[in-house]
N, C-alpha and C positions, 0 to 999 in steps of 0.2 A: 611579350613581357611574363619570365617566367614566373610562375606562380611558387610563393614561399613554401618550403615546408611544411612549418605549422597549418596554413590554407589545407597543404592535401593533403595532410593529416585528420584535421576536423570535420573536410569532408566526408572523409575515411567511416569515422566515428557518428557521422551524422547519419550515413547512406544504412550502419547498420542496423543503430539506432531505430531509426525509422522501421525497416525492416523486420524489426523482432515482432515490435511493436504491431506491424500488421499480421502478423504469421503469429502470435497472441491470439490477437482478436479473430483472427478465422477460426482458432482452433476451438477457443471457449465464447460463446457469442452467445452468452447467458448473464444476468443480471439482473434482478429481483429482491427488492428486501429480507429478510429477519424479520416477522412483530413480533415486538417487544412478548416478554415470557416470565415471569416467576415464578421456579422448579428448586427445588430439596435439594443439595448433592448427598454423595454418601458419607461426607465430613456433618453431613446434619447444617449450613449452611445455605442461606440461598443464594438463585443467581440467577443473575436478571442479564439482559444482551448487552446491556451496556458496558457491563462487567467482561465481557467480550470481543469491545472496538479496541481498533486498533492492534488485535490480534489476528493471523489466518488462523481458520480451526476445520477440522473436518466432524464433519457429524455423521451418527449411526445406530438403526434403530433394533435395539437386539433385547430379549431378553431372558432372563437367569435360568427357567426351568428349561427353555426351547430346548426340544429334539431332532429341529429342523438344521438350517444354513446360519446360526446366531454364531454358533463356535467359527465356523468360519472370519465372517464379518468378523468377529472380536478378536481372531488371530491375525486382520491384516490391519490392524488395528495397534495389535501389539506390536508387528511389521513395523510401518510408517511409525510407533516409538522409539522404535531400535536405531532405525535409519536416520528418524529426524533427531536423533537426543541430543547432540550436540548446535542445533538450530535453536535460537530466541523464537522468541512472537510465535510461537504457533503449538495449539495446544487442538488435543483430541476429545472430543464429546460424545458419548454414550446415549440416548434416549431412550430408557426403556417402554416399552410399550405394553408391558404388565405392571401399571402401576402401585396396583389394590397390594398381589404378592412381592412386588418388587420394591418394600420400604428398605430406608440406607442401612438398615444391616446386612442385609441382605446380599443386596451394592459391594458390600465391604467386603463379603467373599468371594464374591463374583470379579471384585476386579484385583484380588491377589492374585485369584488363579493367572491370571496375566502379568501380572508385576505389575500394574497400573501405576505409574506414577502416582501422588494425587495433585502430584503441581503443574505435570501437562495432562495429568486426564483427566476429567470432567465423567461421574456419570451421575443422571438424572432420573429424581422421580418426582409426583405430585399427583393429581388426581387429573383420571382419566378422561373428562370432557374434555378440559383447555389441553390436554395433555395430545388430545388427536388432534383436537381441531387448529392445532400448532402444526401438527404430519401434515393434513389434509390440504389448509388453506395459505400453509409458508411456503412446505417442506412440495408441498404436490407432491404427496407420495400418498398408496394406499395402504388404510392401515384397517383390522376390522376386529374384534374379538367375535370369536367362537362360544356359545354356550350352547346348553342343552346335554342330557345325559348320554348321547354318541360322541362327546370329544373325548378324544384319544389324550391322552396324558404327556406336555411336551407340545402339544401342540394349541396350545390357548389360546392362541394371536396368530393370524394373519398376517402380511410384514412386507414391506419394502425390504430386496437386501443392499438398495442404492448407498454410496461413501458417498454426500454432499459438500462439497467445499464450500467453506465460507468465508468473503477477502473482511481486510484490517477495517473496511465501513459495516459490514454489517448486511451483505449483500453473497446471494447466491452465485457462484460462477464453475460452478460444472456438476454432473451428476455421473459417480464411476461404480463401476461394481464390486461390491463388497467382498464378493466368491471366488472372484476371476486374480491369479496373484498379476498377471499380467498388466492389468491392466494399474497396479501400483505407482508403475515407476514413470507411467505419464501423469499421475497426480502427483507427485512426489517433484517432478521436474513443474507443474503449474504452480505447486505448494511456494515452489523459490523464483519463479516469478514473482509471482502478486507478494513476496516480502522484498522483493528489489522495489515496482513499484511503492511502496511503502513507503524505502526509505527515497524515492529521489526528494522530498522538503530537504536534505540533506544534503543532495548531492546538487542541486540549484544552490543551494547557497553557500558551498563549496565554490561555484564554479563563480559565482558575483563578487566570492573574495577574490578569487584569482583574479578577474579583471581588475580587479581595483589597486591590488598589485601590481598588473604591467599597465596600467596608465601612471600610475605612480613610476614605477623605474622609466615606464614612454618620455615622461617630461624630465626626468631629471637628466635624462641622457643628453637630451635634445637646450638642454639647459648649458652640459657639457662638449655641446655642435659633435654631438656622437651621431651621427645624423642613422647611419644603418642601424645600429641597434635602438635605435628612437623609431627607426619602421616596421624590423622585428617586433617590438613590441606592441607599437598600437597597432599592426595586423594582426599578432596572435591574440588580445587581447578581442576585436574585431572578434574574432570564431570564434574565441569565449562564450562572451556574451550571443555568439548568434544558439550557439550550442544549448545554453543557458536560456535563449526564448524557446526555444526546440522540446526540452523540455517540461517546461514551465504550462507549456501549452497543454501536452500530452496530458501529464497528471493534473492541471486542472477541468480541462475537458474529456479525457480517452479514461481515468482513472473518477476522480471527484464527480464526473458529469455536469460540472459548471455547478457544482455546489462549494459554497464556499468553505471555509475551515471558523465553525464558532470561537469567539476572542470572547475570553466569560471573565476576566481575570472584572472589579469593581474597583471602583474611588479615582484619586487622581490618573493612576493609567490607565486607565480606560479611552479619556478621552488625548491623550499623551500618544498611545497607543495608533488611534483614529487618525490623527492630525498627519504622525508618518507616511503612517500608509498612505492616505490620501497624497502627502507631496511625492512621495514615493512609485503612482502609479502613474498621477499624470507626469512627471516626468521620466520615466522610465517610456513612455509617449511620446515624448519630444527627443529623444537622444537617441532612439533607433536612427531614426533617419539621419535627424543630424548629423551622431556619426558615420552616417556612411555616404553621408555630403561631405566631411571633412578628409576623410579619407583620401575619394576619391579625387580633392583639389590637390593632394599634397602627389599623387600617385601621378597624378598631369604636370607637376610642377608647379603648376599654382600658387606659387608660396604665399607671397600677397595676400590672397584669400585665404590660403591655409589658416596661414597665421591670427588672421582677421574673425574666422570662425568658431576658429580652434578654443580660443578666448573664452567661449560660452559654450564650446562642447563639454571641455576638460571636467572643469570643475560639478558640471552639471553628473557627467558621465561617474564619476566618482561620486558625486552626492549617492546616485540611485542605486550604486554597486555593494555602497557602504551601508545603507538604510534597506537594503533586502541581506546585508546579515542581522542587520536589529533587528526585523520584521521577522526572520525566524526564528530566533530566537528567543524573542517573545512569545510568540503565539508555541512554536513544541518546546520548549525551555526550558521559561520563568512562569508564564500560567499557560502552561497546557490545559486545552476542553480536558473533562473527566471522565 
C-alpha cells in the first residue's frame, strides 16, 4: 500500500526534528543550575535569578577600570545586543568583579559607552563575597582580587573572559570565549536553538489543536460517505499526534529534564486544573494504542471492527486533543508561573 503524502511529510519532519535535537545535545552537553542571587542593577533595582527565568541570557564578567580584556568582552556583548536586537526573550547580564568600585552610578557611565539597552542588557553589582561565591560555585569560573602596593591600575582583579549561556530554566548550557569574535556566531546559533526549545509548549498546543480539527473533519467526512477524505484526515491526524508525542517527550525530558511546570494558581481553579490534567493524562495514555488499533482495522478493511472501536476512539481522541490546548492555556497564559 502506498503511504499517504502526509505520512511521508510527517516522517521526514520527525527525522529532521530528532536529528536537530541530537546535534544540539552533542554540541553542548552542559546543564547545571545557576544559584539564586540578589544583586543591584545600574538603575538601582534589585535583580534575582527568578527575574531571568523564562528568558535566555548571557553572562559576562567585567570591571569598569579594567585595562585588560574587559573592553573586548563588553564589545562582544554589544555585538550580541546588535545582532539580537529584534529577538525577544534574550537578556545580556554583565557582572562586575570589582563591586567596591563599580557602584550603580559607575556602571551607568560604563554601560553608556557601549550604548547598552537598559531593558536588554543589565549591569549588576553587590557585595564582593556573595558575588565571588556566585562566580566560583555557580558559574565555575575563576576570580581573584589583586591586593598590595604592587597592583597596577587597571589590573585590580584577575577574572575569566568567558561568556556563559543560561537557558530559560536557569541552567548553564555553554561557555564561549568573550575575546574571540569567531565564537559569537556559534553562541548566537545556540541562543536561537534555546529560544526555539522554549516555544515547544506553544507548538505542542498547536499540534493538539490541529489534531482535534482533523479528527472532526474526518468524522464529518465519513458521515457524508466520503471515505477517501475520511482516511486522509484520520491518517494525517495520527501523524500529527505522533509529532506531538515526540515533541512533548523531548521538551519534558530533554529540555525540562523531567521537572514539571508548576501550576501556582489558588482557589477553585486549582482542583479544576488538576482534574482536567489528570483526565487528559490518563486518556492520552489510552488513546495512543486505541487510535493505532482503529487505524489498523480500517486499513485492513475490517470495517465492522473498525466502526465498533472508532465509536470509543473518536470522542476520547477529541477530548485529549482539546484538553491539551486547555491545559496549555491555563498553565502558560491564564495562570503562568512567576
